[in-house]
Each structure stands twice: as structure tokens, then as C-alpha cells.
N, C-alpha and C positions, 0 to 999 in steps of 0.2 A: 610655561605653566599652563597656558590655555590648551595646548596640545594634550597634556596629561588629563586634564578635566574632560576634554572632548572624547578621548579614548575610553575613559571610565564611563561616560554617558552611553557610548555605543555598547560597551559590555553589559551595562545594566539593561539596556533596551533588548539586547539579544536574549538575556536570561528571562526577562519579562515575557517576551514573545513565546519562548519555549515552555515556560512553566506557569504563565499568568492566565488571566481570564480569557476564555475563548467562547465564542458564540456557537450554538448548535449549527447555525447556517454556514459556519466555516468548514464543515465536514464535506469532503469530496465524495462524489457518487460511489466510488469504489469502497471508501470507508463506510459509507452508509450501508452498503451491501454486507460488508463484514459484520457490522453492528447488528443487522437483521439476522444474519446466520447465528451470531452469538445468542441473541434473544430467543430465537426459535429452536436452537440446538439442532438444526437440520441444515446440512449443506445444500447448495444448489446442484441440480443434476447438470450433467454436461450439456444437455439440450437447452436448459433454462439459461445457462451462462454463455451459450453460443460458443462452447469450447470447440476448437478445431486444430488441426495440425497442418501447418503450411510447409510444403516441401520445396523451398527455394532458398538460395543463399542470402537474399536480401532480408528475409524474415529471421533467419538464423543469426544474423549479425546485429539485428536491431531489437525487435521485440520477441521475447520468448519467456516461457514460464520461469526458467532459472533466474531471469533478471527481474522477477516480480517479487514484491515484498511479502506476498501471501504464500510463496513457495517454500515447501519443506524439501529441499533438494535431495537429501539422502534417502528420504522415504518416497520420493516421486509423488508427493501429495501436495494439496493446496488447502489453505484454511477455508476457502470459499467453495470450491468445486469438488464434488465427491468423485471418488475413484482415482485411479492412477493417471498422472499427467506426464506428458513427454517434455522433459526439461528443455530440450534444444529446439523443438518445433512447435510445442503447444502454445496456445494463446486463447483468451476468452474476452468477452466484452468487459470484464472486470479486471483486466490486466492493470496493475498499478506498479510502476517502476520503483525499485528500491530507492529510498530517500525522498519519495514524493508522498504527500499527504500527511497523515498523523505521524507524530514523532514518538519515540519511546518515552513513556511517562505522561503522555497526553491523557487528559481526563475523558472518560466516556460519559456522556451527559446523563444517561439513565442510571 
């Protein structure tokens, strides 16, 4: 019986963390940049975002635009950086891996 209660408490905790109260300070820097872009309605230039293309196998297998949550893969676009991005080789200071940072349904504080 205790095991069932314990599992139910864990499930409630997970739901509360994903849908409950969050503090503005919980926002990651990459999410803050996205929020700024949404407020200003202007994407960052490639220079401002320090967008670059790295031509080596190590980068291709670890960090790249296509593995970023801001990437629109089919359009070769980014929610944060203006212009076309290289899905396989592109990276910026605001790379944010998929599954990291804000979750779908998170409240934007403003």
C-alpha cells in the first residue's frame, strides 16, 4: 500500500513541476533570449547571436542547429536567429538542446 501512495505522490510532483508555479528566475538564458525576440518581434542577426558553421565531425555529432529546440528544420530557420541556418553545421551562443529549458505549456511570465 505504501508503494502505491509513494508512486502517486511522485506523479503529482511531476505534474506540479511541469504545470505549477514557476519563478521568472527559473528561465534559462536561451529562453530569455527567445522571450526578448517575441517581445521585440525582431530576431537576432547572425552576428549578434554569434552564429557560425563548424566544419568538423565532432560538432556534427554533438551540437548543431537541427538538435536545437528553436530550429525549424524543414524551413532551415531558427526562432531566434534571422536568415537561413545550416541544420548540420550551424550553432550560435543561444543553442538550446531539444528537451532542455522551457517545456510545452510553460507560462511566459509577461
